[in-house]
VMD Tcl script that draws the C-alpha trace (Angstrom):
set ca {
  {-14.67 24.29 12.49}
  {-16.33 20.99 11.64}
  {-18.71 20.89 8.70}
  {-22.04 19.38 9.72}
  {-25.25 18.85 7.79}
  {-27.76 16.74 9.70}
  {-29.55 15.27 6.69}
  {-26.41 14.48 4.72}
  {-24.64 12.97 7.71}
  {-27.58 10.79 8.78}
  {-28.13 9.69 5.18}
  {-24.46 8.82 4.75}
  {-24.35 6.89 8.04}
  {-27.42 4.89 7.04}
  {-25.97 4.23 3.60}
  {-22.62 3.10 5.02}
  {-24.50 0.80 7.42}
  {-26.12 -0.86 4.41}
  {-29.64 0.34 5.10}
  {-29.65 3.49 3.02}
  {-31.66 4.21 -0.08}
  {-29.95 2.50 -3.03}
  {-31.74 0.68 -5.85}
  {-28.80 -1.66 -6.49}
  {-29.00 -5.05 -4.85}
  {-26.18 -6.07 -2.49}
  {-24.63 -2.61 -2.51}
  {-21.96 -2.25 0.17}
  {-20.00 0.77 1.25}
  {-16.27 0.16 0.84}
  {-14.49 2.06 3.61}
  {-11.01 1.31 2.31}
  {-11.76 2.46 -1.24}
  {-13.34 5.65 0.08}
  {-10.31 6.30 2.27}
  {-7.93 5.82 -0.65}
  {-10.06 7.98 -2.96}
  {-10.71 10.89 -0.60}
  {-7.92 10.70 2.00}
  {-5.11 9.01 0.10}
  {-2.34 10.05 2.45}
  {-4.45 9.46 5.59}
  {-4.28 13.04 6.85}
  {-7.95 13.14 7.88}
  {-7.70 9.83 9.77}
  {-4.50 10.99 11.46}
  {-6.28 14.17 12.60}
  {-9.18 12.35 14.26}
  {-7.55 9.05 15.28}
  {-4.34 10.01 17.06}
  {-3.67 6.38 18.01}
  {-2.71 5.77 14.37}
  {-0.54 8.85 13.84}
  {2.63 6.76 13.58}
  {1.34 4.89 10.52}
  {2.57 6.55 7.35}
  {0.61 7.15 4.16}
  {-2.33 5.09 2.96}
  {-1.50 2.18 5.28}
  {-3.47 4.04 7.93}
  {-6.70 2.83 6.29}
  {-5.87 -0.83 6.99}
  {-3.78 -1.07 10.15}
  {-4.84 -4.69 10.76}
  {-3.17 -5.68 7.47}
  {0.26 -4.39 8.50}
  {3.05 -6.62 9.75}
  {3.70 -6.74 13.47}
  {7.04 -4.99 12.84}
  {5.33 -2.10 11.00}
  {2.73 -1.80 13.77}
  {5.41 -1.85 16.44}
  {7.40 0.84 14.63}
  {4.23 2.98 14.49}
  {3.53 2.41 18.18}
  {0.28 0.53 17.51}
  {-0.74 -2.66 19.26}
  {-3.94 -4.09 17.82}
  {-6.36 -4.98 20.58}
  {-4.62 -2.66 23.05}
  {-3.82 0.80 21.69}
  {-6.18 0.38 18.72}
  {-9.04 -2.13 18.41}
  {-9.03 -5.19 16.19}
  {-11.48 -4.85 13.28}
  {-15.01 -5.96 14.12}
  {-15.61 -7.06 10.55}
  {-13.63 -7.03 7.32}
  {-15.83 -7.35 4.27}
  {-14.50 -9.63 1.52}
  {-15.06 -6.79 -0.97}
  {-12.40 -4.73 0.82}
  {-9.61 -7.19 0.08}
  {-8.94 -5.88 -3.42}
  {-8.12 -2.46 -1.97}
  {-5.84 -3.58 0.85}
  {-2.19 -2.74 0.10}
  {-3.13 -0.41 -2.75}
  {-1.86 3.10 -2.97}
  {-4.10 6.09 -3.71}
  {-5.08 6.12 -7.37}
  {-4.85 2.34 -7.66}
  {-1.06 1.96 -7.88}
  {0.33 -1.10 -6.13}
  {1.87 -1.05 -2.69}
  {5.67 -0.73 -2.69}
  {6.03 -4.07 -0.88}
  {5.09 -5.70 -4.18}
  {1.55 -6.82 -3.45}
  {-0.70 -5.99 -6.32}
  {-4.36 -5.10 -6.29}
  {-6.75 -5.85 -9.13}
  {-6.16 -4.52 -12.60}
  {-7.70 -1.12 -13.10}
  {-10.29 -1.01 -15.88}
  {-10.78 2.64 -16.68}
  {-13.12 1.88 -19.60}
  {-15.70 0.16 -17.38}
  {-18.49 2.02 -15.67}
  {-19.43 1.67 -12.03}
  {-22.06 -0.97 -12.84}
  {-19.30 -3.39 -13.83}
  {-17.95 -3.41 -10.30}
  {-21.29 -3.88 -8.59}
  {-23.16 -6.22 -10.94}
  {-23.35 -9.92 -10.22}
  {-22.24 -10.94 -13.71}
  {-18.51 -10.58 -14.39}
  {-17.93 -11.16 -18.13}
  {-14.56 -9.53 -18.55}
}
mol new
graphics top color blue
foreach p $ca { graphics top sphere $p radius 0.5 }
foreach p [lrange $ca 0 end-1] q [lrange $ca 1 end] { graphics top cylinder $p $q radius 0.2 }
display resetview
């Protein structure tokens, strides 16, 4: 059974397209962050995108960022068995190679420092004091 609510789904699609109702200027939906927050191990993506089933863990949210060896091992060929990304927003880069919960990727690449004492406005305001 698939959960479906017309109003919620249409509203969420509009919001993720950047034309939804949000009073904050320059608000962008971060697909990678959402994937890490709500599907940290990639189980939901694996269910609906069988082409990526060979990719383990959270790497499934950013297949274009994997090495050619990792893609080959997973049976994925970008541009053939799975499309190249149409766009990659600059705001996504801080979440690439992060593990669910903000811990760094085991290959040693680190994401941004996590600031648990800052509210959501810190991340989306233009002014970055800290």
